[in-house]
C-alpha positions in Angstrom: 0.0 0.4 0.0 1.2 3.9 -0.8 0.5 6.5 1.3 -2.1 8.3 -0.2 -5.0 9.0 1.5 -2.3 9.6 4.2 -2.2 12.8 7.3 0.7 13.7 9.0 0.2 15.4 12.4 2.4 16.6 15.5 1.9 18.2 18.9 3.7 18.6 21.0 3.5 18.1 25.5 0.8 16.1 24.5 -1.2 14.0 21.9 -4.5 12.5 22.1 -4.3 8.9 20.8 -8.0 7.6 20.7 -11.2 9.4 21.4 -12.5 12.6 20.5 -12.9 16.4 22.3 -15.9 14.5 23.3 -14.2 12.7 25.3 -14.9 14.9 28.4 -18.2 14.1 29.1 -19.1 10.8 30.4 -19.4 8.2 29.4 -17.0 8.9 26.1 -13.5 7.9 27.4 -10.2 8.6 25.2 -6.7 7.9 25.8 -4.1 11.3 26.5 0.0 10.9 26.7 1.9 13.7 27.7 5.5 14.4 27.4 8.5 16.5 27.2 8.6 15.8 23.4 7.3 16.0 20.0 5.1 13.5 18.9 4.1 12.6 15.3 1.5 10.3 13.6 0.6 9.1 10.3 -2.6 7.9 9.8 -3.5 6.0 6.8 -5.7 3.3 5.5 -5.2 -0.5 6.4 -7.1 -1.1 3.4 -7.0 0.5 -0.1 -10.8 -0.2 -0.9 -13.7 -1.1 1.0 -17.2 -1.9 -0.6 -20.2 0.0 0.7 -21.4 -3.7 2.5 -18.5 -4.6 3.4 -18.0 -6.0 7.2 -14.9 -2.9 8.3 -18.3 -0.5 8.1 -19.2 -2.5 11.5 -15.9 -3.1 12.3 -13.0 -1.4 11.3 -9.4 -2.1 11.9 -7.4 0.5 13.7 -3.6 0.2 14.1 -1.5 2.2 16.2 1.8 2.0 15.6 4.4 4.1 18.5 8.0 4.5 17.6 8.7 6.5 20.3 7.0 4.5 22.7 8.0 0.9 21.0 4.6 -0.1 20.9 2.3 -1.8 18.6 -1.5 -2.0 19.3 -4.4 -3.5 17.1 -8.1 -2.0 18.1 -11.7 -3.0 16.4 -13.9 -0.2 16.0 -17.6 -0.4 15.6 -18.7 2.7 13.6 -21.7 2.0 14.6 -21.7 2.0 18.3 -18.6 3.7 18.2 -16.5 1.2 20.5 -13.2 0.8 20.6 -11.7 -2.6 21.4 -8.2 -3.8 22.4 -7.4 -7.0 20.5 -3.3 -6.8 20.6 -0.6 -5.1 22.2 3.1 -5.8 21.8 6.6 -4.0 21.7 8.3 -3.8 18.6 11.6 -2.2 17.6 
């Protein structure tokens, strides 16, 4: 897969890893990390094309790779129920 459709973001001091700004209201959850370093993130699709009736619209794979934290985590995200489930997490690099 190429870098088509990817976005790069950078943040000093803290970064919202998962969730959204609505996490300030219960029962919404999110994960925020703070540090004295700058974080960079690249967001790109795991799959090139999804058909309208694809299973991925019900459960989408989310892969979080962090070279800075030497971690890789896999999640399942329900777009219908707005639910995030951790599938696996491991040390990398």
